[in-house]
N, C-alpha and C positions, 0 to 999 in steps of 0.2 A: 656889711662885708659879710655876716652869715648868711643874709642873700644872694652873695654870689660866688660864693663857697657852695651853694644846692644847687646855682646850677655848672658845675662844672662837677661833671660823670667819669664815667673809664674807672680803669687800672692807677689806683693812687701811690703803689709804687711808681709805676713808672712817669704819674706828677712828680712827684717826691726827688724821684730822680732827674728831670730836662731839668727842675727848677737852678738840683744844687750843681747841676755843671753849664748853668744860663749866671750862677750868680760868680760859678768859679771863671767862667768867661771873662767874666766884668770886674773882678779882679785881676785879672794874667793879663791878662791885654794894656790897666791903665797902664800895669808896669812895666811890658814890654816898648811900649811907645816912645819913648824919649830921644829915642837914636832919630824917628820919625820924627820927632814934633822937634825938633835941633832946627834937624833938616830943612824941614817946611816952614815954620809956623817958630823962628825965633823960640824953641824951649815948651811954647804954651798946648802942655797937653788937656788942656779940658775940650780945643775942636774936636779932637779924636772921639774923646772921652764921651763924648753926648754924641757924639753922632755913634757910634761902639752902643752907649744906654738905649739907645733910641733904635736901635738894628731888634735888639737883644727882647724891651720892651712889644717891639710889631714882629718879630719870632712868637713868642709868645701870646701874643693877641691869634695868629697863624693859627699856631697852633691849637686853641679855644673856637675859633671859629674850628678848622676843618676837624675836631672832632663832638662837633654838632653834627655833622653833614653825616647822616645813614650811607652807609656803602654800596648799594645799589645804587647812591646818583652816581657813586667812585668807579663802578662796574660801567653804565651809562655813558659816561668823561674818558672812556683807556682807548676808545678805538681813534675818539678826534684829535685826543691829545697825540700820539703815534704820528698819526695825518698832519698834524703841528711840528712834531719834534723834528720831526726828515728834513724835509725845507728850512727848516730849521739853523737846523744843526752844520745842512748844505750853504745854505749863508757865511755862517759865520765861519768855514771849511775856507772861502774862498773868498768872504769882502771884511772879515770880524777885525775887531782893535788887536791887535800884536805883543806880545808879550811874554821876554826870553825866545823870542822867536813859535811862542804857541798864538795863534789865531783859536782861543775861545772866547773872547764876549763879540757880546752885538754893544755899539753905543744909540741906546733911543735918543734919537731929536731934540724931541721936547722938553723934556724936561733931564737931558743930559744926564743918564743912567750908563753904568754898565750891566748887562745882563750877559749872566753865564746857562746858555742855554745846551750841555751836555747836564746838569743839573735839575733843569727843568724833563731830558729825556730821559738821564735815570728813572724817576718820580712815573712816566705818562709809558719808557717800556716794562716797567711791575705790571704795572696798570694793568699792560693791556693781557702779559705773560697768564697775570695770575685769574682775570676774568674768561680767555679762549681754553687758560688746562678746565676751569668749572663747567663752561660750555659745552665743553668736550666729552666729559668724564661716560656718557655712552660709546661712541666708538673712538676710547683717549689712544689703545694699543696703535690704532693705525696711521700709515706713514699718512697717505694722500692728505686725508679728513683733517689731522688731529697734530703733526708733527709739522708739516706741512706748514701750515699756517704762523707757525708760532714760530717756527725758525730762525723762518727768512728777514722775517721781522728788527730779528733781534742781532742779524747776522751784517743788516741795511744800519742799524744804530750804534753797535755798536763800531764798523769799518768807516763809519764816521767823525767816532771820537775819538779813533786812532790818534791818526794824522799830528790834534796836537796835545792827547791827553790821555796816555799809553794806559796807565795803567787804572785813570778811572776806569776804558775802556775794557776789560780785565777782571777791575774788580764786579762792572755790572754783569760781563759774557759770565761770568763762571753765580752771580745771583740766579742766572734768570735759570742755566743751566740747574739750580740747587732748585728753585721755585719748580722746574722739569723734574726731574727726580720724584719730588714729592707731591706732586699731580698725579704721577703713575703715570710717564708716557714708559715707549716699549726701553728698557734700556741699556740693545741693542741699538737704540737709532742716537741714543744720550754718547755711552761709550763710540760714541764712530764721529761723533762732532768732534768731541774729546782728545780724537789719537786727530784728527786734520785738526786740529786747531795748535797738536800739540807742534807737528808737521810743521802746520804753515807759520807757526814764528820760531822751528829750528829754521827753518830754511831762513825767514830773513833775517833771521839770526845770524848768519855765514853772509849770504848779502852786503848787509849791515855791515861788519865785518872788514868783509873787502872794496862798500867803494860806499864809503859813510855816508859822503857829498852828496849821493846821488837822489837819493828820495831829503827829504822834506823835515830836520829835526836827527836825521843818520848823525850827525857827527855828535849833538848830543850827546843822546844816548848809548852809543859807544862811548864815550866818553865819562859820564858815572858806571857802564857798569869798568871799569877799567882800573877810575876811579875804587868804587869799591873791589874790588877783587883784591889792584893792589895795597891799597890801606895804606899808604900816604898819607903826615900829614899835612904834606906842599900841597899833595892837588884834594885833600879831606880835611875844607879848611871850615864845610859848616862843621862836617860833623865831628873836629876836632875840637872847634866851640861848642859843643852839644856834652860830646864825652865831659871838659872841664866844668863846664852848668852842673850834670848829673853824678860826678867823683867828687866838688865842695860841696854841694849841696847837702852835703851827709843822710840822715836816717830823720833828722828833724827840721832842715833847710837855713837858710840865713836867715825867713824873717819875709812877710809879704814888703814886697818893693824896693829887697835890699838885694839884683843879681845884679853878675860887674857881669856874665860871658851876656848880654846882654841888647852892651854896645858896640858887642861882636861878630855878633853871629847872624847876617842873612834873616828877615824874615821873621827875628824871637816873635810876632806875635800872631803867630796863621804856623807855618810848617814845623814850625821849629819847638813852639809855642812847649808843651810835653816836659823839654827839657827847662827852659824856666817854671814849670810850676817845684819842677824836681828840687828846684837852683834852689830857688827862696820854700818851700814851704814840707820839700827831703822825700826823702826812699817814702813814706807811711803813705804821706798823698798819692803817688801815683799811682799803691798800692789798689787806692782805696777809688782809683778815676779806674785802674783797669777791673775791679769788679760790681760800679759803677755799672760799665757799658755789659757785663757779661749776665745782669744782674739784667737786664735792661732789655739782653735776648733768649733769655731763659721768661721773663713774664710774657715778653712772645709766644715763644711755641708753649703756654699754657695756656695761653688764651686761643692760638687755633688747636689744641686738640681740645678744648669744653666749646668751641663752634660749629651749631649744628651744620648754616648752611660755609661750602668748597671757597668760596669769593675772600672774605675776611677772612676766609683764615688763615689759604693762599699770602693774600694781601699785608697781614701782620708779619710773616718769616717772614718775602720779601722785604719791607716797609728797613724792619730791626737787621735783620742780616747784613744787611749792606751798609748801612751806617756803622756798624759793630767790628765788619771787617774791611771798613775804611781807615774808623779809630786805630782797628789793632798794624796797619799800615804804618800811621802815623808816628805811631811813640814806635814800634821797628823802625825806622829810617834814627828817628831821637838816640836810640841805643850800638847806628850800625849793622842793627842787623840782614837790612833787602839796603840795597842804591836806594838814594834819595829820590824821593818821585814828587813831589808839590802835594799831596794831599793836604788837609786840612783839618783840624779835630773837632769830629763833626759835632756841631752848639758848645765846640770850646773857643775856638780861634777866628779873629774878625773876619770880618766880613757879609758880606748883604745877602746877597742870589743860591750858598751854600747854606746860611746858618736859615734863611727862610723855606728853602723845598728839604734840608734838613725837619725841621718844625714841625712843616707840612704833612709827613712823613710822621715822626709820632704822631700829630690828629688825626690819623689814617689808621693808624693801631687804637693810637684811643678812640678810636667813633666803634672798631670792631669788640672793643673789650663792655663799653658799653648800649649797647645793643646785647650783646650777653648777660649785664644788670639788665637788661628790658626783659626778657625772657625768663632768667633768673622768679622777677617778679607778677611776670605772666605766670609759671608754670607754681604760684606757690596757693592761688586756691585751687587750683586741683589737688595738693602735695597734706593738706588740710583736711578735704574731702576723704582719699584717698585713708590717710590716717582716721577720724570720723566712725569712716567706710567697716576697715578691721579692727575696729577696740567694739565697734554695736554686731 
């Protein structure tokens, strides 16, 4: 065990947060899958628990393996990843498996598993933006040589994700803009993109409001906004059940496995798992979970500010920002601060590719912090020599 722990490098705080959220995931999902088990497995929860346990363990293994990879290798992979991601998204949009009118998954025929291509595209685009910003620092303010090579793939990927998953496209687009701002892209270009994006969303909203059936999922988007705006319990069934779960949980919660709203909430093991956590463990656990995600972002900022190289610095910020952003949206939906989006809680909700790619993203951040630790070790002899020279 000691030998294995020695092989684990990187920021120990991030490791602790990831392991804690993984343990919470196993407990919360096990408590939430009862209705799923009664519907498909005659009440036997063991198959779902074992499957999720395997997914979590494999996710931690991916985190460990990806944190051992040098960030320079991720930089080399970035362009290839985006080139692969764009046709995959297009293929998913045209012929992907559809759930709730959204084509988000590609089915792998040999092993009969589904693969959510947007999860791969998120990582690929963040890698590409971080790499390009790092490579273009000498002429970063130039429109043609720096801004265009970044914004074109960003728009292409986000537009391909948007029809099936608007919230994911919006999160990814925002994350890329944040990276561009940190990477010193001319703020006038960023503001022009923000302005154009807001106008485009406004016009799209007007079009959907008047012609909801003219585009794919237009009626679904309109219904979600109307339900959120009206706030009526008859049209906000999911959110109302989540509110009941949160209210009955109180400060200390009902106790592990004692949720009642899991029997009424649609997808209590994924989209609304935060409400189940509060119901069973109480308000204090919700505060702790929020605090852990904020710690994750804080540690990424610390790593980014200490990195001597630009790419790992931007990679750490990008990977952690989108995960924390997604977590905040998931929790905001549960307490009815924003319309229902269908975003899982990173590292906690039940799911395959979403949990695995979140683990890989954390592993990339740990890779940057591992290199930072290595730089400190290499600089120690030089510091000792300087101290001796000053003393003498």
